[in-house]
SEZA-585138 format. One line per 5 residues: number of its first residue (from 1); their letters; for each residue x, z, y of C-alpha. Coordinates in nm, 2 decimals. Example, Ala and Ser with C-alpha at 12.3 -4.5 7.8 and 13.67 -1.06 7.14 Angstrom:
<pts>
1 = as = 1.23:0.78:-0.45 ~ 1.37:0.71:-0.11
</pts>
This chain:
<pts>
1 = kllqr = 4.79:-0.68:5.13 ~ 4.56:-0.64:4.84 ~ 4.72:-0.32:4.74 ~ 4.70:-0.18:5.09 ~ 4.33:-0.26:5.10
6 = hpppl = 4.27:-0.13:4.74 ~ 4.53:0.13:4.65 ~ 4.58:0.19:4.27 ~ 4.42:0.50:4.12 ~ 4.59:0.83:4.13
11 = catpp = 4.78:0.93:3.81 ~ 5.03:1.18:3.69 ~ 5.39:1.06:3.70 ~ 5.60:1.24:3.44 ~ 5.94:1.34:3.59
16 = rlpps = 6.15:1.21:3.29 ~ 6.02:0.85:3.30 ~ 6.23:0.58:3.45 ~ 6.11:0.40:3.77 ~ 5.86:0.12:3.72
21 = tmsqd = 5.96:-0.23:3.82 ~ 5.84:-0.56:3.68 ~ 5.88:-0.93:3.76 ~ 5.61:-1.19:3.73 ~ 5.79:-1.33:3.42
26 = dgiml = 5.76:-1.01:3.22 ~ 5.39:-1.04:3.12 ~ 5.03:-1.05:3.23 ~ 4.94:-0.91:3.57 ~ 4.59:-0.93:3.72
31 = pgevv = 4.51:-0.91:4.09 ~ 4.51:-0.54:4.17 ~ 4.72:-0.44:3.87 ~ 5.03:-0.23:3.93 ~ 5.30:-0.13:3.68
36 = lhkve = 5.32:0.25:3.66 ~ 5.56:0.30:3.37 ~ 5.82:0.09:3.20 ~ 6.00:0.20:2.88 ~ 6.28:-0.02:2.76
41 = ntndv = 6.44:-0.04:2.42 ~ 6.11:0.05:2.25 ~ 6.04:-0.05:1.89 ~ 5.70:-0.19:1.80 ~ 5.64:-0.07:1.44
46 = tkynv = 5.26:-0.14:1.42 ~ 5.30:-0.38:1.13 ~ 5.42:-0.24:0.80 ~ 5.79:-0.29:0.74 ~ 5.83:-0.49:1.06
51 = tiigt = 6.01:-0.38:1.38 ~ 6.01:-0.56:1.71 ~ 6.24:-0.45:1.99 ~ 6.12:-0.49:2.35 ~ 5.98:-0.31:2.65
56 = lyitn = 5.65:-0.11:2.68 ~ 5.46:-0.15:3.01 ~ 5.19:0.08:3.13 ~ 4.98:-0.04:3.43 ~ 4.67:0.10:3.60
61 = fqcff = 4.47:-0.13:3.37 ~ 4.64:-0.17:3.04 ~ 4.95:-0.11:2.83 ~ 5.13:-0.40:2.66 ~ 5.45:-0.48:2.49
66 = vdqgk = 5.70:-0.75:2.57 ~ 5.96:-0.84:2.31 ~ 6.30:-0.98:2.38 ~ 6.16:-1.34:2.35 ~ 5.92:-1.26:2.64
71 = nvsgn = 5.62:-1.27:2.40 ~ 5.34:-1.03:2.50 ~ 5.14:-0.83:2.24 ~ 4.94:-0.52:2.20 ~ 4.73:-0.56:2.52
76 = iplac = 4.52:-0.24:2.52 ~ 4.30:-0.16:2.82 ~ 4.35:0.20:2.92 ~ 3.97:0.26:2.92 ~ 3.97:0.14:2.56
81 = ifkve = 4.21:0.41:2.44 ~ 4.05:0.68:2.24 ~ 4.34:0.90:2.13 ~ 4.72:0.92:2.18 ~ 4.94:1.12:1.95
86 = tikkp = 5.32:1.18:1.92 ~ 5.47:1.19:1.58 ~ 5.82:1.36:1.54 ~ 5.89:1.25:1.19 ~ 5.78:0.90:1.11
91 = knnhs = 5.58:0.84:0.79 ~ 5.77:0.52:0.71 ~ 6.13:0.49:0.83 ~ 6.15:0.11:0.85 ~ 6.31:0.07:1.19
96 = astps = 6.57:-0.20:1.24 ~ 6.79:0.05:1.43 ~ 6.88:0.40:1.32 ~ 6.67:0.63:1.54 ~ 6.81:0.97:1.63
101 = dksqy = 6.65:1.29:1.53 ~ 6.50:1.32:1.88 ~ 6.32:0.99:1.87 ~ 5.95:1.00:1.84 ~ 5.66:0.78:1.75
106 = ieirt = 5.37:0.74:1.98 ~ 5.05:0.63:1.82 ~ 4.76:0.48:2.02 ~ 4.41:0.46:1.87 ~ 4.14:0.27:2.05
111 = kdmri = 3.76:0.29:2.07 ~ 3.74:-0.06:1.91 ~ 3.92:0.05:1.59 ~ 4.28:-0.06:1.66 ~ 4.60:0.13:1.60
116 = vkyli = 4.94:0.05:1.76 ~ 5.26:0.25:1.70 ~ 5.58:0.25:1.91 ~ 5.91:0.42:1.85 ~ 6.01:0.57:2.19
121 = pvfcn = 6.39:0.59:2.27 ~ 6.57:0.92:2.32 ~ 6.60:0.89:2.70 ~ 6.21:0.89:2.74 ~ 6.01:1.20:2.66
126 = asdlr = 5.73:1.09:2.43 ~ 5.52:1.40:2.51 ~ 5.53:1.32:2.88 ~ 5.44:0.96:2.81 ~ 5.14:1.07:2.60
131 = kslee = 5.02:1.30:2.87 ~ 5.04:1.03:3.13 ~ 4.85:0.79:2.91 ~ 4.58:1.05:2.85 ~ 4.53:1.11:3.22
136 = ltnpq = 4.52:0.74:3.29 ~ 4.28:0.68:3.01 ~ 4.03:0.95:3.13 ~ 4.02:0.95:3.51 ~ 3.84:1.24:3.67
141 = elqrq = 3.59:1.03:3.86 ~ 3.44:0.68:3.87 ~ 3.62:0.59:4.19 ~ 3.95:0.57:4.01 ~ 3.85:0.31:3.75
146 = fplyy = 4.03:-0.03:3.76 ~ 3.72:-0.25:3.82 ~ 3.71:-0.12:4.17 ~ 4.06:-0.26:4.23 ~ 4.04:-0.58:4.04
151 = vpsnt = 3.96:-0.89:4.26 ~ 3.95:-1.22:4.07 ~ 4.16:-1.49:4.23 ~ 3.87:-1.73:4.17 ~ 3.58:-1.64:4.40
156 = altqg = 3.33:-1.82:4.17 ~ 3.38:-1.53:3.92 ~ 3.24:-1.28:4.16 ~ 2.89:-1.44:4.17 ~ 2.74:-1.30:3.85
161 = welyd = 2.56:-1.01:4.02 ~ 2.26:-1.23:4.10 ~ 2.19:-1.31:3.74 ~ 1.91:-1.07:3.70 ~ 1.63:-1.11:3.96
166 = vtaey = 1.38:-0.85:3.89 ~ 1.10:-1.02:4.09 ~ 1.16:-1.36:3.93 ~ 1.17:-1.21:3.58 ~ 0.84:-1.02:3.61
171 = qrlgl = 0.68:-1.33:3.77 ~ 0.79:-1.53:3.47 ~ 0.61:-1.27:3.25 ~ 0.30:-1.27:3.46 ~ 0.33:-0.90:3.54
176 = tsggw = 0.30:-0.94:3.92 ~ -0.07:-1.04:3.91 ~ -0.38:-0.97:3.72 ~ -0.40:-0.61:3.60 ~ -0.04:-0.52:3.69
181 = rmthi = 0.16:-0.46:4.01 ~ 0.51:-0.38:4.11 ~ 0.55:-0.03:4.25 ~ 0.81:0.09:4.50 ~ 0.75:0.46:4.44
186 = nyqya = 1.11:0.50:4.33 ~ 1.26:0.36:4.65 ~ 1.60:0.51:4.70 ~ 1.55:0.67:4.35 ~ 1.31:0.93:4.48
191 = iaksy = 1.14:1.02:4.15 ~ 1.38:0.91:3.88 ~ 1.75:0.85:3.95 ~ 1.79:0.67:3.61 ~ 1.50:0.42:3.68
196 = pemfi = 1.52:0.10:3.88 ~ 1.37:0.11:4.23 ~ 1.10:-0.14:4.14 ~ 0.90:-0.15:3.81 ~ 0.56:-0.25:3.68
201 = vpltv = 0.26:-0.03:3.64 ~ -0.12:-0.09:3.60 ~ -0.28:-0.22:3.92 ~ -0.55:0.05:3.92 ~ -0.30:0.34:3.91
206 = adttl = -0.21:0.48:4.25 ~ 0.13:0.60:4.35 ~ 0.00:0.96:4.39 ~ -0.10:0.95:4.03 ~ 0.25:0.83:3.93
211 = ekvad = 0.41:1.12:4.11 ~ 0.22:1.37:3.89 ~ 0.31:1.17:3.58 ~ 0.68:1.18:3.68 ~ 0.66:1.56:3.67
216 = frskg = 0.51:1.55:3.32 ~ 0.77:1.31:3.18 ~ 1.14:1.40:3.10 ~ 1.38:1.30:3.39 ~ 1.08:1.15:3.57
221 = ripac = 1.08:0.84:3.35 ~ 0.72:0.74:3.36 ~ 0.56:0.47:3.14 ~ 0.66:0.13:3.29 ~ 0.57:-0.21:3.15
226 = vwkhr = 0.86:-0.43:3.08 ~ 0.71:-0.72:2.88 ~ 0.37:-0.89:2.82 ~ 0.27:-1.12:2.54 ~ 0.06:-1.42:2.61
231 = nsasi = -0.22:-1.24:2.42 ~ -0.21:-0.97:2.69 ~ -0.05:-0.70:2.46 ~ 0.24:-0.53:2.64 ~ 0.55:-0.32:2.58
236 = srcsq = 0.60:-0.02:2.80 ~ 0.88:0.23:2.79 ~ 0.92:0.60:2.91 ~ 1.06:0.93:2.81 ~ 0.91:1.22:2.61
241 = plvgl = 0.62:1.42:2.76 ~ 0.70:1.78:2.86 ~ 0.43:1.94:2.64 ~ 0.63:2.23:2.51 ~ 0.50:2.49:2.27
246 = grtrc = 0.19:2.54:2.48 ~ 0.09:2.18:2.43 ~ 0.06:2.12:2.81 ~ -0.15:1.82:2.90 ~ -0.15:1.59:3.21
251 = eedet = -0.47:1.41:3.30 ~ -0.28:1.16:3.52 ~ -0.06:1.07:3.22 ~ -0.37:1.02:3.01 ~ -0.52:0.80:3.28
256 = llkei = -0.20:0.59:3.30 ~ -0.19:0.52:2.93 ~ -0.56:0.44:2.93 ~ -0.51:0.17:3.20 ~ -0.22:0.03:2.99
261 = fmnsp = -0.46:0.00:2.70 ~ -0.74:-0.15:2.91 ~ -0.50:-0.43:3.03 ~ -0.50:-0.56:2.67 ~ -0.85:-0.70:2.62
266 = gakql = -0.95:-0.71:2.26 ~ -0.70:-0.44:2.15 ~ -0.84:-0.18:1.92 ~ -0.58:0.09:1.98 ~ -0.27:0.18:2.17
271 = yivda = 0.05:0.25:1.97 ~ 0.27:0.53:2.09 ~ 0.61:0.48:1.92 ~ 0.83:0.79:1.91 ~ 1.17:0.66:1.79
276 = rpkln = 1.28:1.01:1.68 ~ 1.22:1.17:1.34 ~ 0.92:1.39:1.35 ~ 1.12:1.70:1.29 ~ 1.35:1.63:1.59
281 = astns = 1.05:1.58:1.81 ~ 0.90:1.91:1.70 ~ 1.23:2.08:1.76 ~ 1.24:1.94:2.12 ~ 0.91:2.12:2.19
286 = laggg = 1.10:2.44:2.18 ~ 1.29:2.32:2.48 ~ 0.98:2.20:2.66 ~ 0.97:1.85:2.53 ~ 0.79:1.71:2.22
291 = setvg = 0.53:1.43:2.16 ~ 0.19:1.34:2.29 ~ -0.11:1.53:2.16 ~ -0.31:1.23:2.04 ~ -0.65:1.41:2.08
296 = nysds = -0.59:1.42:2.46 ~ -0.57:1.04:2.47 ~ -0.89:0.96:2.29 ~ -1.00:0.71:2.56 ~ -0.70:0.50:2.47
301 = ncvle = -0.75:0.52:2.09 ~ -0.39:0.62:2.06 ~ -0.19:0.61:1.73 ~ 0.13:0.81:1.73 ~ 0.41:0.67:1.50
306 = yynia = 0.75:0.82:1.43 ~ 1.03:0.57:1.35 ~ 1.30:0.82:1.22 ~ 1.59:0.66:1.42 ~ 1.89:0.89:1.42
311 = nihav = 2.02:1.05:1.74 ~ 2.35:0.98:1.92 ~ 2.54:1.24:1.71 ~ 2.46:1.08:1.38 ~ 2.54:0.74:1.51
316 = rdahe = 2.88:0.86:1.64 ~ 2.96:1.02:1.30 ~ 2.87:0.70:1.11 ~ 3.09:0.50:1.35 ~ 3.39:0.73:1.31
321 = klgki = 3.35:0.71:0.93 ~ 3.36:0.34:0.94 ~ 3.65:0.34:1.18 ~ 3.87:0.54:0.94 ~ 3.86:0.25:0.70
326 = cttfd = 3.87:-0.04:0.94 ~ 4.18:0.09:1.13 ~ 4.38:0.10:0.81 ~ 4.24:-0.22:0.65 ~ 4.50:-0.49:0.58
331 = drgsy = 4.58:-0.77:0.34 ~ 4.62:-0.51:0.06 ~ 4.28:-0.35:0.12 ~ 3.96:-0.40:-0.06 ~ 3.65:-0.52:0.13
336 = sdvta = 3.44:-0.30:-0.10 ~ 3.60:0.00:0.07 ~ 3.47:-0.13:0.41 ~ 3.12:-0.19:0.27 ~ 3.11:0.17:0.13
341 = aassw = 3.23:0.32:0.45 ~ 2.97:0.12:0.65 ~ 2.68:0.24:0.44 ~ 2.58:0.51:0.69 ~ 2.62:0.28:0.98
346 = idhlv = 2.41:0.01:0.81 ~ 2.14:0.26:0.72 ~ 2.09:0.32:1.10 ~ 2.07:-0.05:1.16 ~ 1.81:-0.08:0.89
351 = tiisg = 1.60:0.19:1.05 ~ 1.61:0.02:1.39 ~ 1.53:-0.33:1.26 ~ 1.25:-0.18:1.05 ~ 1.10:-0.03:1.37
356 = vrriv = 1.14:-0.36:1.55 ~ 0.95:-0.54:1.27 ~ 0.66:-0.29:1.30 ~ 0.64:-0.33:1.68 ~ 0.64:-0.71:1.65
361 = qhiee = 0.35:-0.68:1.40 ~ 0.15:-0.45:1.63 ~ 0.18:-0.70:1.92 ~ 0.19:-1.03:1.75 ~ -0.07:-0.98:1.47
366 = ercpv = -0.28:-0.69:1.59 ~ -0.27:-0.78:1.96 ~ -0.22:-0.41:2.05 ~ 0.00:-0.27:2.33 ~ 0.29:-0.04:2.25
371 = vihcs = 0.45:0.24:2.45 ~ 0.80:0.33:2.33 ~ 1.00:0.65:2.40 ~ 1.25:0.88:2.24 ~ 1.38:1.19:2.41
376 = dgwdr = 1.50:1.07:2.75 ~ 1.42:0.70:2.69 ~ 1.76:0.54:2.75 ~ 1.91:0.50:2.41 ~ 1.68:0.43:2.11
381 = tsqls = 1.41:0.32:2.35 ~ 1.63:0.05:2.50 ~ 1.73:-0.08:2.15 ~ 1.37:-0.10:2.02 ~ 1.23:-0.26:2.34
386 = alsqm = 1.51:-0.52:2.38 ~ 1.51:-0.63:2.01 ~ 1.13:-0.65:2.00 ~ 1.12:-0.87:2.30 ~ 1.40:-1.09:2.16
391 = mmdpy = 1.20:-1.15:1.84 ~ 0.89:-1.26:2.03 ~ 1.02:-1.43:2.34 ~ 1.25:-1.73:2.27 ~ 1.38:-1.71:2.63
396 = yrslh = 1.57:-1.39:2.54 ~ 1.74:-1.58:2.26 ~ 1.89:-1.82:2.50 ~ 2.23:-1.75:2.66 ~ 2.09:-1.69:3.00
401 = gfcvl = 1.79:-1.49:2.88 ~ 2.00:-1.27:2.65 ~ 2.21:-1.16:2.95 ~ 1.90:-1.10:3.16 ~ 1.76:-0.89:2.87
406 = ickef = 2.07:-0.67:2.87 ~ 2.05:-0.63:3.25 ~ 1.69:-0.53:3.24 ~ 1.67:-0.30:2.93 ~ 2.01:-0.13:2.94
411 = isfgh = 2.16:-0.15:3.28 ~ 1.86:-0.14:3.51 ~ 1.66:0.11:3.31 ~ 1.95:0.36:3.29 ~ 2.13:0.34:2.96
416 = kmttr = 2.42:0.58:3.02 ~ 2.71:0.34:2.99 ~ 2.98:0.56:3.13 ~ 2.87:0.87:2.94 ~ 2.82:0.69:2.61
421 = ngsia = 3.16:0.51:2.64 ~ 3.34:0.83:2.74 ~ 3.50:0.67:3.05 ~ 3.53:0.99:3.25 ~ 3.74:1.30:3.16
426 = hlsks = 3.49:1.57:3.26 ~ 3.20:1.43:3.06 ~ 3.12:1.61:2.73 ~ 3.27:1.44:2.43 ~ 2.95:1.53:2.23
431 = qrspi = 2.76:1.28:2.45 ~ 2.98:0.98:2.35 ~ 2.81:0.74:2.11 ~ 2.84:0.36:2.05 ~ 2.47:0.29:2.12
436 = flqfl = 2.52:-0.04:2.30 ~ 2.76:-0.16:2.02 ~ 2.49:-0.06:1.77 ~ 2.25:-0.29:1.96 ~ 2.49:-0.58:1.95
441 = dcvwq = 2.54:-0.52:1.58 ~ 2.16:-0.54:1.53 ~ 2.16:-0.87:1.72 ~ 2.43:-1.01:1.49 ~ 2.23:-0.91:1.18
446 = lmrqf = 1.93:-1.09:1.32 ~ 2.15:-1.40:1.40 ~ 2.25:-1.41:1.03 ~ 1.88:-1.42:0.93 ~ 1.79:-1.69:1.19
451 = ptsfe = 2.11:-1.89:1.25 ~ 1.94:-2.17:1.44 ~ 1.73:-1.96:1.67 ~ 2.00:-1.82:1.91 ~ 2.17:-2.03:2.17
456 = fseel = 2.46:-1.79:2.20 ~ 2.73:-1.73:1.93 ~ 2.90:-1.44:1.77 ~ 3.19:-1.48:2.02 ~ 2.96:-1.37:2.30
461 = lvfla = 2.87:-1.05:2.11 ~ 3.24:-0.97:2.04 ~ 3.32:-1.04:2.41 ~ 3.05:-0.81:2.54 ~ 3.14:-0.54:2.28
466 = hhtys = 3.51:-0.55:2.39 ~ 3.45:-0.54:2.76 ~ 3.20:-0.26:2.73 ~ 3.51:-0.05:2.68 ~ 3.78:-0.26:2.85
471 = glfgt = 3.72:-0.13:3.21 ~ 3.77:-0.48:3.36 ~ 3.42:-0.54:3.49 ~ 3.20:-0.33:3.71 ~ 2.89:-0.43:3.51
476 = figdn = 2.94:-0.14:3.27 ~ 3.04:0.12:3.52 ~ 2.80:0.41:3.59 ~ 2.50:0.55:3.41 ~ 2.23:0.40:3.63
481 = daere = 2.17:0.18:3.93 ~ 2.18:0.48:4.17 ~ 2.54:0.56:4.07 ~ 2.64:0.19:4.10 ~ 2.49:0.17:4.45
486 = dlnih = 2.68:0.48:4.56 ~ 3.00:0.32:4.45 ~ 2.90:-0.02:4.60 ~ 2.99:-0.18:4.27 ~ 2.85:-0.52:4.35
491 = srsas = 3.08:-0.58:4.64 ~ 3.39:-0.40:4.50 ~ 3.41:-0.54:4.15 ~ 3.37:-0.84:3.93 ~ 3.06:-0.90:3.71
496 = vwgfi = 3.10:-0.99:3.34 ~ 2.82:-1.25:3.39 ~ 3.03:-1.44:3.64 ~ 3.29:-1.49:3.36 ~ 3.04:-1.58:3.09
501 = fyppi = 2.87:-1.85:3.30 ~ 3.18:-2.00:3.45 ~ 3.16:-2.36:3.32 ~ 3.51:-2.38:3.15 ~ 3.43:-2.06:2.96
506 = mshft = 3.06:-2.08:2.89 ~ 3.10:-2.34:2.61 ~ 3.29:-2.09:2.40 ~ 2.98:-1.87:2.38 ~ 2.73:-2.14:2.26
511 = nplyt = 2.60:-2.18:1.91 ~ 2.64:-2.54:1.78 ~ 2.35:-2.50:1.54 ~ 2.10:-2.38:1.80 ~ 1.77:-2.57:1.77
516 = pievp = 1.54:-2.51:2.08 ~ 1.19:-2.42:1.99 ~ 0.91:-2.64:2.12 ~ 0.67:-2.43:2.33 ~ 0.31:-2.48:2.22
521 = aegll = 0.02:-2.54:2.46 ~ 0.01:-2.36:2.80 ~ -0.06:-1.99:2.76 ~ 0.09:-1.96:2.41 ~ 0.42:-1.85:2.27
526 = ppall = 0.57:-1.99:1.94 ~ 0.54:-1.76:1.64 ~ 0.76:-1.45:1.65 ~ 1.06:-1.41:1.43 ~ 0.98:-1.14:1.18
531 = pnanv = 1.31:-0.99:1.05 ~ 1.36:-0.85:0.71 ~ 1.48:-0.49:0.73 ~ 1.59:-0.45:0.37 ~ 1.94:-0.32:0.33
536 = kfmqp = 2.02:-0.62:0.10 ~ 2.01:-0.84:0.40 ~ 2.27:-0.64:0.60 ~ 2.64:-0.67:0.61 ~ 2.93:-0.50:0.80
541 = wrgyf = 3.01:-0.70:1.11 ~ 3.35:-0.82:1.01 ~ 3.40:-1.03:1.32 ~ 3.41:-0.71:1.52 ~ 3.51:-0.42:1.30
546 = lrwag = 3.78:-0.61:1.12 ~ 3.91:-0.83:1.40 ~ 4.23:-0.64:1.42 ~ 4.29:-0.64:1.04 ~ 4.57:-0.85:0.90
551 = ampkr = 4.34:-1.02:0.65 ~ 4.11:-1.16:0.93 ~ 4.18:-1.49:1.10 ~ 4.33:-1.47:1.45 ~ 4.08:-1.50:1.73
556 = dpvgl = 4.04:-1.40:2.09 ~ 3.88:-1.06:2.07 ~ 4.05:-0.91:2.38 ~ 3.90:-1.15:2.62 ~ 4.22:-1.33:2.71
561 = lplld = 4.05:-1.67:2.66 ~ 3.88:-1.67:3.00 ~ 4.21:-1.57:3.16 ~ 4.38:-1.86:2.98 ~ 4.12:-2.11:3.12
566 = lglvk = 4.17:-1.97:3.47 ~ 4.55:-2.00:3.45 ~ 4.60:-1.62:3.47 ~ 4.79:-1.59:3.14 ~ 5.15:-1.66:3.10
571 = tnvae = 5.26:-1.96:2.89 ~ 5.39:-1.75:2.60 ~ 5.06:-1.58:2.56 ~ 4.87:-1.91:2.58 ~ 5.07:-2.05:2.29
576 = eikpw = 4.94:-1.77:2.07 ~ 4.58:-1.85:2.17 ~ 4.58:-2.23:2.17 ~ 4.57:-2.27:1.79 ~ 4.26:-2.06:1.79
581 = ttrrd = 4.12:-2.27:2.07 ~ 4.18:-2.59:1.89 ~ 4.01:-2.47:1.57 ~ 3.73:-2.28:1.72 ~ 3.62:-2.46:2.03
586 = paqmn = 3.24:-2.53:1.98 ~ 3.27:-2.85:2.20 ~ 3.50:-3.00:1.93 ~ 3.30:-2.88:1.63 ~ 2.98:-3.07:1.70
591 = pahii = 2.92:-3.18:2.06 ~ 2.58:-3.32:1.98 ~ 2.44:-2.98:1.91 ~ 2.56:-2.81:2.23 ~ 2.30:-2.78:2.51
596 = httta = 2.45:-2.70:2.85 ~ 2.15:-2.59:3.05 ~ 2.22:-2.24:3.17 ~ 2.36:-2.14:3.50 ~ 2.52:-1.82:3.64
601 = vghtn = 2.29:-1.78:3.94 ~ 1.92:-1.82:3.97 ~ 1.68:-1.97:3.72 ~ 1.72:-2.34:3.78 ~ 1.86:-2.53:3.48
606 = ipvpp = 2.15:-2.74:3.60 ~ 2.33:-2.95:3.34 ~ 2.69:-2.84:3.29 ~ 2.92:-3.10:3.15 ~ 3.12:-2.99:2.84
611 = pppvf = 3.49:-2.91:2.88 ~ 3.74:-3.18:2.79 ~ 3.88:-3.15:2.43 ~ 4.20:-2.95:2.39 ~ 4.48:-3.12:2.18
616 = valsp = 4.77:-2.90:2.07 ~ 5.07:-3.00:1.86 ~ 5.07:-2.76:1.57 ~ 5.35:-2.66:1.34 ~ 5.33:-2.75:0.97
621 = deqri = 5.22:-2.39:0.88 ~ 4.96:-2.40:1.16 ~ 4.84:-2.74:1.05 ~ 4.78:-2.61:0.69 ~ 4.59:-2.31:0.83
626 = kdkdd = 4.39:-2.55:1.05 ~ 4.30:-2.78:0.76 ~ 4.19:-2.48:0.55 ~ 3.98:-2.34:0.83 ~ 3.83:-2.69:0.90
631 = ailan = 3.73:-2.72:0.53 ~ 3.56:-2.37:0.54 ~ 3.39:-2.45:0.87 ~ 3.26:-2.79:0.74 ~ 3.11:-2.62:0.43
636 = rtrml = 2.95:-2.35:0.64 ~ 2.81:-2.61:0.89 ~ 2.66:-2.82:0.61 ~ 2.49:-2.51:0.46 ~ 2.35:-2.39:0.80
641 = qsvaa = 2.23:-2.74:0.88 ~ 2.04:-2.75:0.56 ~ 1.89:-2.42:0.65 ~ 1.80:-2.56:0.99 ~ 1.63:-2.87:0.84
646 = ysrqp = 1.43:-2.64:0.61 ~ 1.33:-2.42:0.90 ~ 1.19:-2.72:1.09 ~ 0.95:-2.81:0.81 ~ 0.58:-2.73:0.88
651 = rkpyr = 0.48:-2.40:0.73 ~ 0.32:-2.06:0.81 ~ 0.43:-1.84:1.10 ~ 0.81:-1.78:1.09 ~ 0.86:-1.47:0.88
656 = nnhsq = 1.06:-1.39:0.57 ~ 0.86:-1.41:0.25 ~ 0.99:-1.15:0.01 ~ 0.83:-0.94:-0.26 ~ 0.65:-0.62:-0.19
661 = eeddd = 0.93:-0.43:-0.36 ~ 1.18:-0.56:-0.11 ~ 0.95:-0.48:0.19 ~ 0.88:-0.12:0.09 ~ 1.08:-0.01:0.40
666 = d = 0.77:-0.09:0.61
</pts>
């Protein structure tokens, strides 16, 4: 009945492939998932000098391998596949059987830096299998993506769409009264398809003025306030002005920025942050874009700053350079090779965090408002705005607040998730770039500097990074809210927030070392976290980039842990995950430090009881690994607890004190 109501996506069916049949005992099957291809007598040769014989399955959601012992491995979501190649002559002939000359290898590379390799039998044409995978990986339209056919068996998991309440969030920030108002000028996305229908503007600016400003800003993305400090300084975001070579001016835009400045009493100036390098901004003027002419905004005492953050093409190149090393890293590799390959990637992180530091100083210390934009205002602008708010507002460092921040700054304000992830075939490959992954990496770098200030753990970041590409949730489908409404995403797919805040799962994403900050008197915020942006304090994110490497400990990067708790994973797969659960469950590490206060829906803090402990009988080898991991974890916990004790001592506002030589990046 489910398949009749939601038929599987259309796909090419190669004529030489055998018919697809599968029983419930063969592997993982989610509601709405259908087996499309089944290739028996396939050899899994992913690991060096190891061959496993079994069956390769391809569904409308994933491809996975089931060996002769009914063990499932190589679960790769189709949306996560980056490239599929066929290799006629294997580089290493280490197969257990003697393959014929017509046998071919098929190699699958993923967007999250994983490589799997299978030796396809003679009766199956590897080229046809490759073409089928390519068509399934890159559907022609959004309507064919798997989240629109996946209906969780637990209805509680479909309730995450109410996490972000735009009205409640702006009321919390005090932006629905005083000198601000919520405008509905973008109702039914009339002026900007990539903007939310409701956003905040100064109270004294009429909608007729906003319409003229929309004509002056790229893609109609006018300056909208997204956060306000208790000292009245605000953060607004927009796109570049369309000044061109003729230095066109717009009096309505000048009036809007003046009113933003006037809503910060005591501010001496308004900072306009252009995230681009100055040369790039000047080049955009040839195409009609550019930066503000500061002389035209004299009433606002504007100061224009360029933050030199690289564009999507440079970020993609740095990510690919890092991926070439991480995909081949194993026990025989050197970590210094990864560090060297990550140098360009880390340089981009340093530039972003340096910009965040400057924005925090403008608002926290100088009490001046900031307007942020790049070219179109949906990539670098989202990163700077979200990270700056996180450093100044402790709510966004909680589990619930962090998810709300992502909904507001990336999803609601039109970060192009589908385009940047490369989920649709007809989209230009030059527009693909891991911008959201870069943001999550910046968050991880900040968590390293302030280990007790974040309620969520690294596991949450890895989970979000994986499911950005997995194609399991409708949360990351579409480039903006307008597209998601056209597809009726909220009623046709599951939300990732419903999984994260499901009580049996939520405890896996909490930080046992989290120390809540005591909020000072009414009307004040605790001192902001001022990160250090020196490259010496940055490291490659091994928990994500090397999670598939043989030298890294086994964990749950593919998101099977929620499915295990919901009983949707077969027993043989559960046995692979249980040792990780026993060693890594935060509830068993230090229950006294876990604070269960967040909920999936609404803003009321309802205590959630911790899950019962999990006890698993381990083999002698697994017990030795567990004892070693426990010793490492105990040493790390003692070290971080000493850092937490030191951070609670009375001292000056919370900022890193380093020499001027180390802070020259400012």
